[in-house]
C-alpha positions as CSV (number, residue, x, y, z in Angstrom):
1,X,-12.9,-29.7,6.8
2,X,-10.0,-28.4,8.4
3,X,-7.6,-26.6,5.9
4,X,-4.6,-28.2,5.3
5,X,-1.0,-26.4,5.7
6,X,0.6,-26.1,2.6
7,X,4.0,-28.1,2.4
8,X,7.4,-27.0,4.1
9,X,9.7,-25.4,1.2
10,X,12.4,-24.1,3.1
11,X,13.8,-25.4,6.4
12,X,16.6,-23.3,8.4
13,X,17.6,-25.2,11.5
14,X,19.9,-23.8,14.2
15,X,21.8,-21.7,12.0
16,X,24.9,-19.5,13.2
17,X,26.7,-17.1,11.5
18,X,30.1,-15.5,13.0
19,X,32.3,-12.8,11.4
20,X,35.7,-12.5,13.3
21,X,34.6,-13.9,16.3
22,X,31.3,-11.7,16.5
23,X,28.2,-14.0,16.1
24,X,25.8,-12.2,13.9
25,X,23.0,-15.1,13.8
26,X,22.9,-17.4,17.0
27,X,20.8,-20.6,16.5
28,X,18.2,-18.9,14.2
29,X,15.9,-21.5,12.9
30,X,12.6,-20.9,10.6
31,X,10.4,-22.8,8.3
32,X,8.8,-21.1,5.2
33,X,5.7,-22.8,3.7
34,X,4.6,-23.0,0.0
35,X,3.2,-19.9,-1.0
36,X,3.6,-17.7,2.4
37,X,4.9,-14.2,2.2
38,X,7.3,-13.8,5.3
39,X,7.9,-10.7,7.1
40,X,11.7,-10.8,8.5
41,X,11.9,-7.7,10.8
42,X,14.2,-6.4,13.6
43,X,16.3,-3.8,15.0
44,X,19.6,-2.4,12.6
45,X,21.9,-5.5,13.2
46,X,19.4,-8.2,14.5
47,X,21.0,-10.4,11.8
48,X,18.0,-10.3,9.4
49,X,19.9,-10.1,5.9
50,X,22.8,-12.4,7.1
51,X,19.6,-15.1,7.5
52,X,19.1,-14.1,3.4
53,X,22.5,-14.0,2.7
54,X,23.0,-18.0,4.2
55,X,19.6,-19.1,2.7
56,X,21.3,-18.0,-0.8
57,X,24.7,-19.1,-0.3
58,X,26.4,-16.0,-0.2
59,X,27.4,-16.1,3.6
60,X,28.2,-20.1,4.9
61,X,26.6,-20.7,8.3
62,X,29.3,-21.9,11.1
63,X,26.8,-24.4,12.3
64,X,23.4,-25.4,11.5
65,X,21.5,-26.8,8.6
66,X,19.4,-25.4,5.1
67,X,17.1,-27.5,3.4
68,X,15.1,-26.4,0.5
69,X,12.6,-28.4,-1.1
70,X,14.3,-31.9,0.4
71,X,17.8,-30.6,-0.6
72,X,20.2,-29.8,1.8
73,X,22.1,-26.7,0.2
74,X,23.8,-25.5,3.4
75,X,27.3,-25.8,1.8
76,X,26.1,-25.4,-2.1
77,X,27.1,-22.2,-3.6
78,X,25.4,-19.7,-4.9
79,X,25.1,-20.4,-8.4
80,X,23.9,-23.8,-7.3
81,X,21.3,-22.7,-4.9
82,X,19.9,-20.1,-7.7
83,X,19.4,-23.0,-9.9
84,X,17.7,-24.8,-7.8
85,X,15.3,-22.4,-7.5
86,X,16.1,-19.7,-4.6
87,X,16.4,-15.8,-6.2
88,X,17.3,-13.0,-4.1
89,X,17.2,-9.5,-4.8
90,X,19.3,-6.8,-3.0
91,X,18.0,-3.4,-1.6
92,X,19.4,-1.4,-4.4
93,X,18.2,-2.3,-8.2
94,X,20.8,-3.7,-10.4
95,X,20.1,-2.8,-14.0
96,X,21.4,-1.8,-17.5
97,X,20.6,2.0,-17.2
98,X,20.8,1.6,-21.3
99,X,18.7,-1.4,-22.0
100,X,14.8,-1.1,-22.7
101,X,12.6,-2.9,-20.1
102,X,11.6,-5.6,-22.6
103,X,15.3,-6.3,-23.0
104,X,16.1,-6.6,-19.4
105,X,13.3,-9.3,-19.2
106,X,15.0,-11.3,-22.0
107,X,18.2,-10.9,-20.4
108,X,16.2,-12.4,-17.4
109,X,14.9,-15.5,-19.1
110,X,16.1,-19.1,-17.9
111,X,18.4,-19.8,-20.6
112,X,22.0,-21.0,-20.4
113,X,23.5,-18.9,-23.4
114,X,25.5,-15.4,-22.8
115,X,24.3,-11.9,-22.9
116,X,25.2,-11.1,-26.6
117,X,23.5,-14.6,-27.7
118,X,20.2,-13.9,-25.9
119,X,20.1,-10.2,-27.6
120,X,20.8,-11.8,-31.1
121,X,18.6,-14.9,-30.6
122,X,15.1,-14.8,-31.7
123,X,12.3,-15.7,-29.5
124,X,9.4,-18.1,-30.0
125,X,6.1,-16.9,-29.4
126,X,5.9,-18.8,-26.2
127,X,8.9,-16.9,-24.3
128,X,7.1,-13.4,-25.7
129,X,4.0,-14.3,-24.0
130,X,6.0,-15.1,-20.7
131,X,7.6,-11.8,-20.8
132,X,4.6,-9.9,-21.7
133,X,2.4,-11.7,-18.5
134,X,5.6,-11.0,-16.5
135,X,5.8,-6.9,-17.6
136,X,1.9,-6.9,-17.2
137,X,2.0,-8.3,-13.7
138,X,4.6,-5.9,-12.6
139,X,2.8,-2.9,-14.1
140,X,5.0,-2.2,-16.9
141,X,3.4,-3.6,-19.8
142,X,3.3,-0.1,-21.5
143,X,6.6,0.7,-20.4
144,X,8.6,-2.3,-22.4
145,X,10.3,-0.1,-24.9
146,X,11.6,2.5,-22.0
147,X,15.1,2.6,-21.2
148,X,15.4,1.6,-18.3
149,X,17.4,4.5,-16.8
150,X,14.2,6.6,-16.9
151,X,11.8,4.8,-14.5
152,X,10.8,5.8,-11.3
153,X,12.6,4.5,-8.2
154,X,9.8,1.8,-7.7
155,X,9.7,0.7,-11.2
156,X,13.1,0.0,-11.0
157,X,12.6,-2.2,-8.4
158,X,9.3,-3.9,-9.9
159,X,11.6,-4.6,-12.9
160,X,14.2,-6.2,-11.2
161,X,11.4,-8.5,-9.4
162,X,10.3,-9.1,-12.8
163,X,13.8,-10.2,-14.1
164,X,13.6,-12.5,-10.8
165,X,10.5,-14.4,-12.0
166,X,11.6,-15.0,-15.3
167,X,14.0,-17.2,-13.9
168,X,11.2,-19.3,-12.4
169,X,12.4,-19.4,-8.5
170,X,10.3,-21.4,-6.1
171,X,11.3,-18.8,-3.5
172,X,12.1,-15.0,-3.4
173,X,14.1,-13.3,-1.0
174,X,14.0,-9.2,-0.9
175,X,15.8,-7.4,0.9
176,X,13.7,-3.5,1.8
177,X,11.8,-3.6,-1.6
178,X,9.8,-0.6,-0.4
179,X,12.8,1.3,0.9
180,X,12.4,4.9,-1.0
181,X,9.2,4.2,-2.8
182,X,6.2,6.5,-2.9
183,X,3.1,5.2,-0.7
184,X,1.5,4.7,-3.9
185,X,4.3,2.7,-4.8
186,X,4.5,0.7,-1.7
187,X,0.7,-0.3,-1.9
188,X,1.4,-1.6,-5.6
189,X,4.0,-3.3,-4.3
190,X,2.3,-4.9,-1.4
191,X,-0.3,-6.4,-4.0
192,X,2.4,-7.5,-6.1
193,X,4.1,-9.6,-3.7
194,X,0.7,-11.2,-2.9
195,X,0.1,-12.1,-6.2
196,X,3.6,-13.7,-6.6
197,X,2.6,-15.7,-3.6
198,X,-0.1,-17.5,-5.0
199,X,2.3,-19.9,-6.6
200,X,6.0,-19.1,-5.1
201,X,7.0,-18.2,-1.4
202,X,8.6,-14.7,-0.3
203,X,10.8,-13.5,2.2
204,X,10.7,-10.1,2.9
205,X,13.4,-8.2,5.3
206,X,11.5,-4.9,5.9
207,X,11.7,-2.1,8.2
208,X,8.4,-0.3,6.9
209,X,6.4,-1.2,9.7
210,X,3.0,0.2,8.5
211,X,4.0,-2.0,4.8
212,X,4.2,-5.0,7.5
213,X,1.1,-4.2,9.0
214,X,-0.8,-4.2,5.8
215,X,0.5,-7.3,4.1
216,X,2.1,-9.5,6.2
217,X,0.1,-12.8,7.5
218,X,3.2,-14.3,9.6
219,X,6.3,-12.1,10.8
220,X,9.6,-13.1,12.2
221,X,10.7,-11.0,14.8
222,X,14.8,-11.4,14.9
223,X,16.9,-9.5,17.9
224,X,20.8,-9.7,18.1
225,X,20.9,-12.7,16.0
226,X,18.3,-14.5,17.6
227,X,14.9,-15.4,17.2
228,X,12.5,-12.8,19.3
229,X,9.2,-13.9,18.5
230,X,7.2,-15.5,15.6
231,X,3.5,-15.3,14.7
232,X,0.8,-12.7,13.1
233,X,1.2,-9.0,13.4
234,X,-1.1,-9.0,16.0
235,X,1.0,-11.4,17.9
236,X,4.0,-9.4,17.6
237,X,2.2,-6.0,18.2
238,X,0.8,-7.4,21.7
239,X,4.6,-8.9,22.6
240,X,6.1,-6.8,25.3
241,X,9.5,-7.8,24.5
242,X,9.3,-6.6,21.2
243,X,7.9,-3.3,22.1
244,X,10.9,-2.9,23.9
245,X,13.6,-3.7,21.9
246,X,12.1,-3.2,18.9
247,X,9.2,-0.5,18.6
248,X,10.3,1.3,21.3
249,X,7.0,1.7,23.2
250,X,6.3,1.5,27.0
251,X,3.6,0.0,28.1
252,X,0.1,1.4,28.4
253,X,0.4,1.2,32.3
254,X,3.4,3.8,31.7
255,X,2.0,6.0,29.3
256,X,1.1,8.6,31.5
257,X,3.9,8.9,33.7
258,X,6.4,11.1,34.1
259,X,9.5,11.5,35.7
260,X,10.0,13.5,39.0
């Protein structure tokens, strides 16, 4: 029996983003399925981060449409999109250096209360269990009382991913999550992303091609604001256009040639 394709949770149709006459994204479309880990790659200036900005509401598309879970979010504000279930993590971790890891998780819980109200509020047993479960998932269960400023770069990234997860998003948007990580941290981050996609969908903008090769199931390649290629990593690596504009490789037939 043929396995059914999971439903599309996020649909971007013919998106264009324009800044002072320059089209950073041109007619870009993307369909993200439930439980999918999608990598968005391409050279600098390809429009990858702008795509994430449009999905989360930071940038409004000049043309096109974004539908999330059946709701048109094209013109909705950032906080409205976040409340619907799209979480965004930027490249640089934004944490409170003097708070503990566990306090960060408490603050991030899906509550409509101010910072000080959350800090004073007594947690329920269920909330404590949620925090401990997420700390275990991101590998910081033994560092709950650590001051966040004392964490390694990779641990700070995991903490911020954990804070996103506490808000219970359906889709996570991550911008270069393994930049600056050690090899071991990068591997652990890939395993974490796979674990997350058991229940949620993830779009990752990434430049680390080794990381993409190891963990990608589907890759979207952008170039000059447009879709260049989409498919498995094997499909992408075999595409001559990708090799020419992004990977910078010559075809095998040219490999041994030198200029006279």
